[in-house]
PyMOL Python script that loads the backbone (N, CA, C, O; Angstrom):
from pymol import cmd

cmd.read_pdbstr("""\
ATOM      1  N   MET A   1      -6.908  11.666  23.934  1.00  0.00           N
ATOM      2  CA  MET A   1      -8.034  11.570  23.379  1.00  0.00           C
ATOM      3  C   MET A   1      -8.302  12.569  22.244  1.00  0.00           C
ATOM      4  O   MET A   1      -9.018  12.081  21.369  1.00  0.00           O
ATOM      5  N   LYS A   2      -7.927  13.810  22.026  1.00  0.00           N
ATOM      6  CA  LYS A   2      -8.225  14.802  21.406  1.00  0.00           C
ATOM      7  C   LYS A   2      -7.675  14.254  19.652  1.00  0.00           C
ATOM      8  O   LYS A   2      -7.973  14.762  18.571  1.00  0.00           O
ATOM      9  N   GLU A   3      -6.766  13.016  19.962  1.00  0.00           N
ATOM     10  CA  GLU A   3      -6.004  12.637  18.703  1.00  0.00           C
ATOM     11  C   GLU A   3      -7.243  11.719  18.318  1.00  0.00           C
ATOM     12  O   GLU A   3      -7.703  12.115  17.247  1.00  0.00           O
ATOM     13  N   VAL A   4      -7.964  10.597  18.836  1.00  0.00           N
ATOM     14  CA  VAL A   4      -9.344  10.249  18.497  1.00  0.00           C
ATOM     15  C   VAL A   4     -10.380  10.956  17.516  1.00  0.00           C
ATOM     16  O   VAL A   4     -10.813  10.691  16.395  1.00  0.00           O
ATOM     17  N   LEU A   5     -10.619  12.162  18.611  1.00  0.00           N
ATOM     18  CA  LEU A   5     -11.625  12.834  17.386  1.00  0.00           C
ATOM     19  C   LEU A   5     -11.207  13.813  16.147  1.00  0.00           C
ATOM     20  O   LEU A   5     -11.895  14.290  15.244  1.00  0.00           O
ATOM     21  N   TYR A   6      -9.647  13.944  16.487  1.00  0.00           N
ATOM     22  CA  TYR A   6      -9.331  14.493  15.111  1.00  0.00           C
ATOM     23  C   TYR A   6      -9.152  13.385  13.962  1.00  0.00           C
ATOM     24  O   TYR A   6      -9.221  13.888  12.841  1.00  0.00           O
ATOM     25  N   VAL A   7      -8.984  12.298  13.970  1.00  0.00           N
ATOM     26  CA  VAL A   7      -8.929  10.911  13.016  1.00  0.00           C
ATOM     27  C   VAL A   7     -10.434  11.087  13.025  1.00  0.00           C
ATOM     28  O   VAL A   7     -10.903  11.825  12.159  1.00  0.00           O
ATOM     29  N   PHE A   8     -11.305  10.471  13.944  1.00  0.00           N
ATOM     30  CA  PHE A   8     -12.490  10.958  13.450  1.00  0.00           C
ATOM     31  C   PHE A   8     -13.217  12.322  12.626  1.00  0.00           C
ATOM     32  O   PHE A   8     -13.965  11.944  11.724  1.00  0.00           O
ATOM     33  N   VAL A   9     -13.143  13.590  12.752  1.00  0.00           N
ATOM     34  CA  VAL A   9     -13.430  14.577  12.076  1.00  0.00           C
ATOM     35  C   VAL A   9     -12.543  14.156  10.412  1.00  0.00           C
ATOM     36  O   VAL A   9     -13.137  14.069   9.338  1.00  0.00           O
ATOM     37  N   ALA A  10     -11.676  14.037  10.523  1.00  0.00           N
ATOM     38  CA  ALA A  10     -10.512  13.472   9.130  1.00  0.00           C
ATOM     39  C   ALA A  10     -11.511  12.289   7.803  1.00  0.00           C
ATOM     40  O   ALA A  10     -11.744  12.309   6.594  1.00  0.00           O
ATOM     41  N   ILE A  11     -11.806  11.438   8.928  1.00  0.00           N
ATOM     42  CA  ILE A  11     -12.285  10.265   8.331  1.00  0.00           C
ATOM     43  C   ILE A  11     -13.901  10.236   7.811  1.00  0.00           C
ATOM     44  O   ILE A  11     -14.425   9.683   6.844  1.00  0.00           O
ATOM     45  N   PHE A  12     -14.451  11.092   8.906  1.00  0.00           N
ATOM     46  CA  PHE A  12     -16.169  11.085   8.458  1.00  0.00           C
ATOM     47  C   PHE A  12     -16.322  12.521   7.546  1.00  0.00           C
ATOM     48  O   PHE A  12     -17.432  12.655   7.032  1.00  0.00           O
ATOM     49  N   LEU A  13     -15.146  13.816   7.237  1.00  0.00           N
ATOM     50  CA  LEU A  13     -15.253  14.454   6.034  1.00  0.00           C
ATOM     51  C   LEU A  13     -14.629  14.000   4.947  1.00  0.00           C
ATOM     52  O   LEU A  13     -14.705  14.520   3.834  1.00  0.00           O
ATOM     53  N   ALA A  14     -13.854  12.799   5.298  1.00  0.00           N
ATOM     54  CA  ALA A  14     -13.406  12.503   3.786  1.00  0.00           C
ATOM     55  C   ALA A  14     -14.238  11.370   3.500  1.00  0.00           C
ATOM     56  O   ALA A  14     -14.499  11.173   2.314  1.00  0.00           O
ATOM     57  N   GLU A  15     -14.619  10.730   4.206  1.00  0.00           N
ATOM     58  CA  GLU A  15     -16.055  10.015   3.456  1.00  0.00           C
ATOM     59  C   GLU A  15     -17.276  10.755   3.587  1.00  0.00           C
ATOM     60  O   GLU A  15     -18.085  10.181   2.858  1.00  0.00           O
ATOM     61  N   LEU A  16     -17.652  11.428   3.968  1.00  0.00           N
ATOM     62  CA  LEU A  16     -18.798  12.266   2.890  1.00  0.00           C
ATOM     63  C   LEU A  16     -18.986  12.489   1.946  1.00  0.00           C
ATOM     64  O   LEU A  16     -18.314  13.332   1.353  1.00  0.00           O
ATOM     65  N   GLY A  17     -20.159  11.720   1.277  1.00  0.00           N
ATOM     66  CA  GLY A  17     -20.446  12.213  -0.177  1.00  0.00           C
ATOM     67  C   GLY A  17     -19.450  11.378  -0.888  1.00  0.00           C
ATOM     68  O   GLY A  17     -19.432  11.579  -2.102  1.00  0.00           O
ATOM     69  N   ASP A  18     -18.766  10.651  -0.523  1.00  0.00           N
ATOM     70  CA  ASP A  18     -17.719   9.632  -1.749  1.00  0.00           C
ATOM     71  C   ASP A  18     -18.267   8.623  -2.114  1.00  0.00           C
ATOM     72  O   ASP A  18     -19.380   8.481  -1.606  1.00  0.00           O
ATOM     73  N   LYS A  19     -17.847   7.563  -3.035  1.00  0.00           N
ATOM     74  CA  LYS A  19     -17.887   6.430  -3.886  1.00  0.00           C
ATOM     75  C   LYS A  19     -18.422   5.374  -2.424  1.00  0.00           C
ATOM     76  O   LYS A  19     -19.073   4.409  -2.825  1.00  0.00           O
ATOM     77  N   THR A  20     -18.275   5.404  -1.042  1.00  0.00           N
ATOM     78  CA  THR A  20     -18.223   4.376  -0.471  1.00  0.00           C
ATOM     79  C   THR A  20     -19.811   4.452   0.208  1.00  0.00           C
ATOM     80  O   THR A  20     -20.489   3.493   0.576  1.00  0.00           O
ATOM     81  N   GLN A  21     -20.206   6.055   0.252  1.00  0.00           N
ATOM     82  CA  GLN A  21     -21.171   6.663   0.706  1.00  0.00           C
ATOM     83  C   GLN A  21     -22.277   5.915  -0.317  1.00  0.00           C
ATOM     84  O   GLN A  21     -23.074   5.061   0.072  1.00  0.00           O
ATOM     85  N   LEU A  22     -22.175   6.381  -1.648  1.00  0.00           N
ATOM     86  CA  LEU A  22     -23.157   6.355  -2.742  1.00  0.00           C
ATOM     87  C   LEU A  22     -23.375   4.732  -2.888  1.00  0.00           C
ATOM     88  O   LEU A  22     -24.456   4.272  -3.256  1.00  0.00           O
ATOM     89  N   ALA A  23     -22.212   3.888  -2.555  1.00  0.00           N
ATOM     90  CA  ALA A  23     -22.655   2.336  -2.731  1.00  0.00           C
ATOM     91  C   ALA A  23     -23.545   2.076  -1.547  1.00  0.00           C
ATOM     92  O   ALA A  23     -24.522   1.346  -1.710  1.00  0.00           O
ATOM     93  N   THR A  24     -23.296   2.607  -0.370  1.00  0.00           N
ATOM     94  CA  THR A  24     -23.945   2.377   0.866  1.00  0.00           C
ATOM     95  C   THR A  24     -25.259   2.759   0.402  1.00  0.00           C
ATOM     96  O   THR A  24     -26.077   1.847   0.281  1.00  0.00           O
ATOM     97  N   ILE A  25     -25.689   4.195   0.057  1.00  0.00           N
ATOM     98  CA  ILE A  25     -27.421   4.208  -0.569  1.00  0.00           C
ATOM     99  C   ILE A  25     -27.594   3.418  -1.491  1.00  0.00           C
ATOM    100  O   ILE A  25     -28.801   3.246  -1.660  1.00  0.00           O
ATOM    101  N   ALA A  26     -26.974   2.838  -2.188  1.00  0.00           N
ATOM    102  CA  ALA A  26     -26.989   2.078  -3.391  1.00  0.00           C
ATOM    103  C   ALA A  26     -27.841   0.316  -2.750  1.00  0.00           C
ATOM    104  O   ALA A  26     -28.918  -0.162  -3.108  1.00  0.00           O
ATOM    105  N   PHE A  27     -27.138  -0.068  -2.050  1.00  0.00           N
ATOM    106  CA  PHE A  27     -27.036  -0.931  -1.272  1.00  0.00           C
ATOM    107  C   PHE A  27     -28.660  -1.224  -0.232  1.00  0.00           C
ATOM    108  O   PHE A  27     -29.462  -2.146  -0.083  1.00  0.00           O
ATOM    109  N   ALA A  28     -28.499  -0.023   0.213  1.00  0.00           N
ATOM    110  CA  ALA A  28     -29.819   0.469   1.413  1.00  0.00           C
ATOM    111  C   ALA A  28     -31.516  -0.029   0.981  1.00  0.00           C
ATOM    112  O   ALA A  28     -32.520  -0.541   1.477  1.00  0.00           O
ATOM    113  N   SER A  29     -30.826   0.705  -0.685  1.00  0.00           N
ATOM    114  CA  SER A  29     -32.654   0.650  -1.425  1.00  0.00           C
ATOM    115  C   SER A  29     -32.373  -0.283  -1.671  1.00  0.00           C
ATOM    116  O   SER A  29     -33.043  -0.394  -2.698  1.00  0.00           O
ATOM    117  N   LYS A  30     -31.604  -1.664  -1.532  1.00  0.00           N
ATOM    118  CA  LYS A  30     -32.361  -2.659  -2.266  1.00  0.00           C
ATOM    119  C   LYS A  30     -31.883  -3.768  -1.057  1.00  0.00           C
ATOM    120  O   LYS A  30     -32.069  -4.938  -1.391  1.00  0.00           O
ATOM    121  N   TYR A  31     -31.281  -3.564   0.331  1.00  0.00           N
ATOM    122  CA  TYR A  31     -31.234  -4.534   0.975  1.00  0.00           C
ATOM    123  C   TYR A  31     -31.776  -4.135   2.504  1.00  0.00           C
ATOM    124  O   TYR A  31     -31.631  -4.868   3.482  1.00  0.00           O
ATOM    125  N   GLY A  32     -32.447  -2.797   2.519  1.00  0.00           N
ATOM    126  CA  GLY A  32     -32.385  -1.975   3.607  1.00  0.00           C
ATOM    127  C   GLY A  32     -31.242  -1.284   4.269  1.00  0.00           C
ATOM    128  O   GLY A  32     -30.067  -1.288   3.902  1.00  0.00           O
ATOM    129  N   TRP A  33     -31.830  -0.621   5.420  1.00  0.00           N
ATOM    130  CA  TRP A  33     -30.730   0.313   5.928  1.00  0.00           C
ATOM    131  C   TRP A  33     -29.723  -0.684   7.105  1.00  0.00           C
ATOM    132  O   TRP A  33     -28.501  -0.824   7.155  1.00  0.00           O
ATOM    133  N   ALA A  34     -30.483  -1.086   7.705  1.00  0.00           N
ATOM    134  CA  ALA A  34     -29.446  -2.321   8.727  1.00  0.00           C
ATOM    135  C   ALA A  34     -28.478  -2.733   8.027  1.00  0.00           C
ATOM    136  O   ALA A  34     -27.312  -2.437   8.288  1.00  0.00           O
ATOM    137  N   LYS A  35     -28.804  -3.422   7.108  1.00  0.00           N
ATOM    138  CA  LYS A  35     -27.918  -4.533   6.501  1.00  0.00           C
ATOM    139  C   LYS A  35     -26.846  -3.682   5.840  1.00  0.00           C
ATOM    140  O   LYS A  35     -25.658  -3.880   6.095  1.00  0.00           O
ATOM    141  N   ALA A  36     -27.277  -2.669   4.930  1.00  0.00           N
ATOM    142  CA  ALA A  36     -26.359  -1.930   4.319  1.00  0.00           C
ATOM    143  C   ALA A  36     -25.155  -0.843   5.525  1.00  0.00           C
ATOM    144  O   ALA A  36     -23.983  -0.495   5.385  1.00  0.00           O
ATOM    145  N   PHE A  37     -26.189  -0.603   6.659  1.00  0.00           N
ATOM    146  CA  PHE A  37     -24.952  -0.153   7.397  1.00  0.00           C
ATOM    147  C   PHE A  37     -24.102  -1.004   8.067  1.00  0.00           C
ATOM    148  O   PHE A  37     -22.945  -0.670   8.319  1.00  0.00           O
ATOM    149  N   LEU A  38     -24.570  -2.091   8.388  1.00  0.00           N
ATOM    150  CA  LEU A  38     -23.560  -3.375   9.116  1.00  0.00           C
ATOM    151  C   LEU A  38     -22.892  -3.574   8.101  1.00  0.00           C
ATOM    152  O   LEU A  38     -21.863  -4.154   8.448  1.00  0.00           O
ATOM    153  N   GLY A  39     -22.918  -3.363   6.736  1.00  0.00           N
ATOM    154  CA  GLY A  39     -21.843  -4.330   5.860  1.00  0.00           C
ATOM    155  C   GLY A  39     -20.923  -3.287   5.446  1.00  0.00           C
ATOM    156  O   GLY A  39     -19.857  -3.538   4.884  1.00  0.00           O
ATOM    157  N   ALA A  40     -21.409  -1.895   5.774  1.00  0.00           N
ATOM    158  CA  ALA A  40     -20.506  -0.781   5.347  1.00  0.00           C
ATOM    159  C   ALA A  40     -19.544  -0.318   6.477  1.00  0.00           C
ATOM    160  O   ALA A  40     -18.468   0.220   6.219  1.00  0.00           O
ATOM    161  N   ILE A  41     -20.012  -0.567   7.827  1.00  0.00           N
ATOM    162  CA  ILE A  41     -19.202  -0.745   8.993  1.00  0.00           C
ATOM    163  C   ILE A  41     -18.464  -1.581   9.156  1.00  0.00           C
ATOM    164  O   ILE A  41     -17.382  -1.084   9.468  1.00  0.00           O
ATOM    165  N   LEU A  42     -18.408  -3.008   9.112  1.00  0.00           N
ATOM    166  CA  LEU A  42     -17.348  -4.298   8.880  1.00  0.00           C
ATOM    167  C   LEU A  42     -16.233  -3.921   8.062  1.00  0.00           C
ATOM    168  O   LEU A  42     -15.025  -3.978   8.292  1.00  0.00           O
ATOM    169  N   GLY A  43     -17.089  -3.390   6.727  1.00  0.00           N
ATOM    170  CA  GLY A  43     -16.127  -3.354   5.474  1.00  0.00           C
ATOM    171  C   GLY A  43     -15.160  -1.991   6.135  1.00  0.00           C
ATOM    172  O   GLY A  43     -14.084  -2.235   6.682  1.00  0.00           O
ATOM    173  N   LEU A  44     -15.662  -0.618   6.015  1.00  0.00           N
ATOM    174  CA  LEU A  44     -14.812   0.157   6.557  1.00  0.00           C
ATOM    175  C   LEU A  44     -14.035  -0.211   7.811  1.00  0.00           C
ATOM    176  O   LEU A  44     -12.877   0.195   7.899  1.00  0.00           O
ATOM    177  N   ALA A  45     -14.468  -0.812   8.617  1.00  0.00           N
ATOM    178  CA  ALA A  45     -13.222  -0.862   9.854  1.00  0.00           C
ATOM    179  C   ALA A  45     -12.440  -1.694   9.540  1.00  0.00           C
ATOM    180  O   ALA A  45     -11.344  -1.340   9.972  1.00  0.00           O
ATOM    181  N   LEU A  46     -12.355  -2.797   8.926  1.00  0.00           N
ATOM    182  CA  LEU A  46     -11.475  -3.918   8.421  1.00  0.00           C
ATOM    183  C   LEU A  46     -10.564  -3.137   7.202  1.00  0.00           C
ATOM    184  O   LEU A  46      -9.396  -3.525   7.239  1.00  0.00           O
ATOM    185  N   VAL A  47     -10.751  -2.412   6.431  1.00  0.00           N
ATOM    186  CA  VAL A  47      -9.780  -1.429   5.722  1.00  0.00           C
ATOM    187  C   VAL A  47      -9.308  -0.145   6.549  1.00  0.00           C
ATOM    188  O   VAL A  47      -8.363   0.411   5.991  1.00  0.00           O
ATOM    189  N   ASN A  48      -9.668   0.393   7.584  1.00  0.00           N
ATOM    190  CA  ASN A  48      -9.342   0.726   8.447  1.00  0.00           C
ATOM    191  C   ASN A  48      -7.743   0.435   9.453  1.00  0.00           C
ATOM    192  O   ASN A  48      -6.650   0.949   9.691  1.00  0.00           O
ATOM    193  N   LEU A  49      -8.642  -0.831   9.791  1.00  0.00           N
ATOM    194  CA  LEU A  49      -7.674  -1.780  10.565  1.00  0.00           C
ATOM    195  C   LEU A  49      -6.321  -1.905   9.793  1.00  0.00           C
ATOM    196  O   LEU A  49      -5.239  -1.582  10.282  1.00  0.00           O
ATOM    197  N   ILE A  50      -6.530  -2.504   8.291  1.00  0.00           N
ATOM    198  CA  ILE A  50      -5.013  -2.460   7.499  1.00  0.00           C
ATOM    199  C   ILE A  50      -4.499  -1.353   7.778  1.00  0.00           C
ATOM    200  O   ILE A  50      -3.354  -1.342   8.229  1.00  0.00           O
ATOM    201  N   GLY A  51      -5.143  -0.257   7.601  1.00  0.00           N
ATOM    202  CA  GLY A  51      -4.758   0.995   7.419  1.00  0.00           C
ATOM    203  C   GLY A  51      -3.799   1.321   8.863  1.00  0.00           C
ATOM    204  O   GLY A  51      -2.589   1.338   8.639  1.00  0.00           O
ATOM    205  N   ALA A  52      -4.040   1.471   9.696  1.00  0.00           N
ATOM    206  CA  ALA A  52      -3.729   1.988  10.855  1.00  0.00           C
ATOM    207  C   ALA A  52      -2.707   0.493  11.244  1.00  0.00           C
ATOM    208  O   ALA A  52      -1.571   0.720  11.660  1.00  0.00           O
ATOM    209  N   PHE A  53      -3.030  -0.566  11.135  1.00  0.00           N
ATOM    210  CA  PHE A  53      -1.408  -1.534  11.592  1.00  0.00           C
ATOM    211  C   PHE A  53      -0.419  -1.257  10.163  1.00  0.00           C
ATOM    212  O   PHE A  53       0.762  -1.539  10.370  1.00  0.00           O
ATOM    213  N   LEU A  54      -0.651  -0.869   9.083  1.00  0.00           N
ATOM    214  CA  LEU A  54       0.290  -0.402   7.896  1.00  0.00           C
ATOM    215  C   LEU A  54       1.082   0.907   8.333  1.00  0.00           C
ATOM    216  O   LEU A  54       2.156   1.255   7.841  1.00  0.00           O
ATOM    217  N   GLY A  55       0.403   1.562   9.310  1.00  0.00           N
ATOM    218  CA  GLY A  55       0.751   3.113   9.324  1.00  0.00           C
ATOM    219  C   GLY A  55       1.631   3.354  10.611  1.00  0.00           C
ATOM    220  O   GLY A  55       2.403   4.296  10.795  1.00  0.00           O
ATOM    221  N   ASP A  56       1.324   2.195  11.550  1.00  0.00           N
ATOM    222  CA  ASP A  56       2.247   1.996  12.962  1.00  0.00           C
ATOM    223  C   ASP A  56       3.781   1.146  12.369  1.00  0.00           C
ATOM    224  O   ASP A  56       4.909   1.538  12.666  1.00  0.00           O
ATOM    225  N   LYS A  57       3.492  -0.057  11.500  1.00  0.00           N
ATOM    226  CA  LYS A  57       4.612  -0.265  11.029  1.00  0.00           C
ATOM    227  C   LYS A  57       5.351   0.578  10.254  1.00  0.00           C
ATOM    228  O   LYS A  57       6.553   0.326  10.335  1.00  0.00           O
ATOM    229  N   LEU A  58       5.128   1.322   9.663  1.00  0.00           N
ATOM    230  CA  LEU A  58       5.580   2.248   8.497  1.00  0.00           C
ATOM    231  C   LEU A  58       5.846   3.319   9.507  1.00  0.00           C
ATOM    232  O   LEU A  58       6.854   3.940   9.168  1.00  0.00           O
ATOM    233  N   GLY A  59       5.252   3.839  10.778  1.00  0.00           N
ATOM    234  CA  GLY A  59       6.027   4.848  11.313  1.00  0.00           C
ATOM    235  C   GLY A  59       7.171   3.948  12.515  1.00  0.00           C
ATOM    236  O   GLY A  59       7.913   4.704  13.143  1.00  0.00           O
ATOM    237  N   ASP A  60       7.244   3.130  12.678  1.00  0.00           N
ATOM    238  CA  ASP A  60       8.321   2.332  13.336  1.00  0.00           C
ATOM    239  C   ASP A  60       9.600   2.546  12.526  1.00  0.00           C
ATOM    240  O   ASP A  60      10.649   2.605  13.168  1.00  0.00           O
ATOM    241  N   THR A  61       9.642   2.657  11.318  1.00  0.00           N
ATOM    242  CA  THR A  61      10.748   2.354  10.558  1.00  0.00           C
ATOM    243  C   THR A  61      11.026   3.366   9.623  1.00  0.00           C
ATOM    244  O   THR A  61      12.211   3.478   9.307  1.00  0.00           O
ATOM    245  N   LEU A  62       9.879   4.445   8.891  1.00  0.00           N
ATOM    246  CA  LEU A  62      10.056   5.692   8.256  1.00  0.00           C
ATOM    247  C   LEU A  62       9.725   6.826   8.778  1.00  0.00           C
ATOM    248  O   LEU A  62       8.758   6.749   9.537  1.00  0.00           O
ATOM    249  N   PRO A  63      10.137   7.758   8.658  1.00  0.00           N
ATOM    250  CA  PRO A  63      10.326   9.186   9.363  1.00  0.00           C
ATOM    251  C   PRO A  63       8.590   9.384   9.388  1.00  0.00           C
ATOM    252  O   PRO A  63       7.803   8.563   8.917  1.00  0.00           O
ATOM    253  N   ALA A  64       8.326  10.295   9.858  1.00  0.00           N
ATOM    254  CA  ALA A  64       6.563  10.823   9.390  1.00  0.00           C
ATOM    255  C   ALA A  64       6.205  11.497   8.453  1.00  0.00           C
ATOM    256  O   ALA A  64       5.151  11.423   7.821  1.00  0.00           O
ATOM    257  N   GLU A  65       7.623  12.625   8.240  1.00  0.00           N
ATOM    258  CA  GLU A  65       7.057  13.434   7.490  1.00  0.00           C
ATOM    259  C   GLU A  65       6.974  13.196   5.788  1.00  0.00           C
ATOM    260  O   GLU A  65       6.365  13.833   4.929  1.00  0.00           O
ATOM    261  N   LEU A  66       8.144  11.606   5.664  1.00  0.00           N
ATOM    262  CA  LEU A  66       7.995  11.007   4.511  1.00  0.00           C
ATOM    263  C   LEU A  66       7.054  10.123   3.957  1.00  0.00           C
ATOM    264  O   LEU A  66       6.857   9.841   2.775  1.00  0.00           O
ATOM    265  N   VAL A  67       6.411   9.662   5.144  1.00  0.00           N
ATOM    266  CA  VAL A  67       5.228   9.100   4.997  1.00  0.00           C
ATOM    267  C   VAL A  67       3.747   9.861   4.239  1.00  0.00           C
ATOM    268  O   VAL A  67       2.921   9.486   3.407  1.00  0.00           O
ATOM    269  N   HIS A  68       3.995  11.276   5.157  1.00  0.00           N
ATOM    270  CA  HIS A  68       3.207  12.033   4.741  1.00  0.00           C
ATOM    271  C   HIS A  68       3.442  12.990   3.284  1.00  0.00           C
ATOM    272  O   HIS A  68       2.497  13.657   2.864  1.00  0.00           O
ATOM    273  N   LYS A  69       4.343  12.992   2.798  1.00  0.00           N
ATOM    274  CA  LYS A  69       4.671  13.049   1.366  1.00  0.00           C
ATOM    275  C   LYS A  69       4.414  12.008   0.533  1.00  0.00           C
ATOM    276  O   LYS A  69       3.559  12.047  -0.353  1.00  0.00           O
ATOM    277  N   VAL A  70       4.923  11.330   0.709  1.00  0.00           N
ATOM    278  CA  VAL A  70       4.260   9.927  -0.489  1.00  0.00           C
ATOM    279  C   VAL A  70       2.634   9.964  -0.337  1.00  0.00           C
ATOM    280  O   VAL A  70       1.914  10.353  -1.257  1.00  0.00           O
ATOM    281  N   ALA A  71       2.170   9.550   0.828  1.00  0.00           N
ATOM    282  CA  ALA A  71       0.370   9.775   0.830  1.00  0.00           C
ATOM    283  C   ALA A  71       0.140  10.631   0.238  1.00  0.00           C
ATOM    284  O   ALA A  71      -0.563  10.405  -0.747  1.00  0.00           O
ATOM    285  N   GLY A  72       0.601  12.132   0.491  1.00  0.00           N
ATOM    286  CA  GLY A  72       0.392  13.300  -0.355  1.00  0.00           C
ATOM    287  C   GLY A  72       0.525  13.287  -2.100  1.00  0.00           C
ATOM    288  O   GLY A  72      -0.273  13.816  -2.874  1.00  0.00           O
ATOM    289  N   ILE A  73       1.628  12.610  -2.422  1.00  0.00           N
ATOM    290  CA  ILE A  73       1.632  12.187  -3.637  1.00  0.00           C
ATOM    291  C   ILE A  73       1.232  11.618  -4.570  1.00  0.00           C
ATOM    292  O   ILE A  73       1.198  11.825  -5.782  1.00  0.00           O
ATOM    293  N   LEU A  74       0.749  10.445  -3.541  1.00  0.00           N
ATOM    294  CA  LEU A  74      -0.511   9.322  -4.308  1.00  0.00           C
ATOM    295  C   LEU A  74      -1.972   9.896  -4.458  1.00  0.00           C
ATOM    296  O   LEU A  74      -2.633   9.656  -5.468  1.00  0.00           O
ATOM    297  N   PHE A  75      -2.425  10.614  -3.481  1.00  0.00           N
ATOM    298  CA  PHE A  75      -3.731  11.551  -3.444  1.00  0.00           C
ATOM    299  C   PHE A  75      -3.761  12.350  -4.969  1.00  0.00           C
ATOM    300  O   PHE A  75      -4.543  12.244  -5.914  1.00  0.00           O
ATOM    301  N   ILE A  76      -2.572  13.178  -4.765  1.00  0.00           N
ATOM    302  CA  ILE A  76      -2.394  13.564  -6.083  1.00  0.00           C
ATOM    303  C   ILE A  76      -2.630  12.817  -7.766  1.00  0.00           C
ATOM    304  O   ILE A  76      -3.315  13.129  -8.740  1.00  0.00           O
ATOM    305  N   ILE A  77      -1.719  11.760  -7.478  1.00  0.00           N
ATOM    306  CA  ILE A  77      -1.584  10.876  -8.456  1.00  0.00           C
ATOM    307  C   ILE A  77      -3.347   9.882  -8.803  1.00  0.00           C
ATOM    308  O   ILE A  77      -3.668   9.428  -9.902  1.00  0.00           O
ATOM    309  N   PHE A  78      -3.886   9.825  -7.971  1.00  0.00           N
ATOM    310  CA  PHE A  78      -5.052   9.190  -8.150  1.00  0.00           C
ATOM    311  C   PHE A  78      -6.399  10.209  -8.120  1.00  0.00           C
ATOM    312  O   PHE A  78      -7.591   9.947  -8.282  1.00  0.00           O
ATOM    313  N   GLY A  79      -5.679  11.530  -7.832  1.00  0.00           N
ATOM    314  CA  GLY A  79      -7.079  12.496  -8.298  1.00  0.00           C
ATOM    315  C   GLY A  79      -6.434  12.703 -10.026  1.00  0.00           C
ATOM    316  O   GLY A  79      -7.341  12.922 -10.828  1.00  0.00           O
ATOM    317  N   VAL A  80      -5.291  12.665 -10.518  1.00  0.00           N
ATOM    318  CA  VAL A  80      -5.296  13.053 -11.766  1.00  0.00           C
ATOM    319  C   VAL A  80      -5.706  12.166 -12.343  1.00  0.00           C
ATOM    320  O   VAL A  80      -6.179  12.577 -13.403  1.00  0.00           O
ATOM    321  N   LEU A  81      -5.835  10.702 -12.200  1.00  0.00           N
ATOM    322  CA  LEU A  81      -6.054   9.681 -12.721  1.00  0.00           C
ATOM    323  C   LEU A  81      -7.289   9.578 -12.835  1.00  0.00           C
ATOM    324  O   LEU A  81      -7.717   9.251 -13.943  1.00  0.00           O
ATOM    325  N   MET A  82      -8.259   9.827 -11.712  1.00  0.00           N
ATOM    326  CA  MET A  82      -9.503  10.144 -11.752  1.00  0.00           C
ATOM    327  C   MET A  82     -10.120  11.248 -12.510  1.00  0.00           C
ATOM    328  O   MET A  82     -11.329  11.132 -12.713  1.00  0.00           O
ATOM    329  N   LEU A  83      -9.717  11.959 -12.821  1.00  0.00           N
ATOM    330  CA  LEU A  83      -9.796  13.372 -13.565  1.00  0.00           C
ATOM    331  C   LEU A  83      -9.781  12.942 -14.984  1.00  0.00           C
ATOM    332  O   LEU A  83     -10.749  13.309 -15.650  1.00  0.00           O
ATOM    333  N   PHE A  84      -8.911  12.268 -15.549  1.00  0.00           N
ATOM    334  CA  PHE A  84      -8.819  11.845 -16.590  1.00  0.00           C
ATOM    335  C   PHE A  84      -9.545  10.521 -17.025  1.00  0.00           C
ATOM    336  O   PHE A  84      -9.394  10.092 -18.169  1.00  0.00           O
ATOM    337  N   GLY A  85     -10.320   9.889 -16.122  1.00  0.00           N
ATOM    338  CA  GLY A  85     -11.272   8.759 -16.135  1.00  0.00           C
ATOM    339  C   GLY A  85     -10.112   7.535 -16.259  1.00  0.00           C
ATOM    340  O   GLY A  85     -10.394   6.405 -16.657  1.00  0.00           O
ATOM    341  N   LYS A  86      -9.244   7.808 -15.995  1.00  0.00           N
ATOM    342  CA  LYS A  86      -8.070   6.116 -15.717  1.00  0.00           C
ATOM    343  C   LYS A  86      -8.374   5.390 -14.876  1.00  0.00           C
ATOM    344  O   LYS A  86      -7.886   4.260 -14.863  1.00  0.00           O
ATOM    345  N   LEU A  87      -9.143   5.738 -14.048  1.00  0.00           N
ATOM    346  CA  LEU A  87      -9.290   5.551 -12.505  1.00  0.00           C
ATOM    347  C   LEU A  87     -10.624   4.633 -12.053  1.00  0.00           C
ATOM    348  O   LEU A  87     -10.849   4.415 -10.862  1.00  0.00           O
TER     349      LEU A  87
END
""", "prot")
cmd.dss("prot")
cmd.show_as("cartoon", "prot")
cmd.util.cbc("prot")
cmd.orient("prot")
């Protein structure tokens, strides 16, 4: 059960103040908090379901260390692209 808590904390901190939250604020100002909340929950749930499914399948075929390294490299690439306004 502590693994679920670890995932919750990681996702919560990663999402806090990011573009998704800012978009939710904008939608809430137009459509109300309940509709924005429901839409945000459904959208995040679906994208996280896809991520969890792919991660499970990758874990069956690739070593976890390789998946972590590739994910880290992708984060760096996206960060650099965002830094230079290319993303």
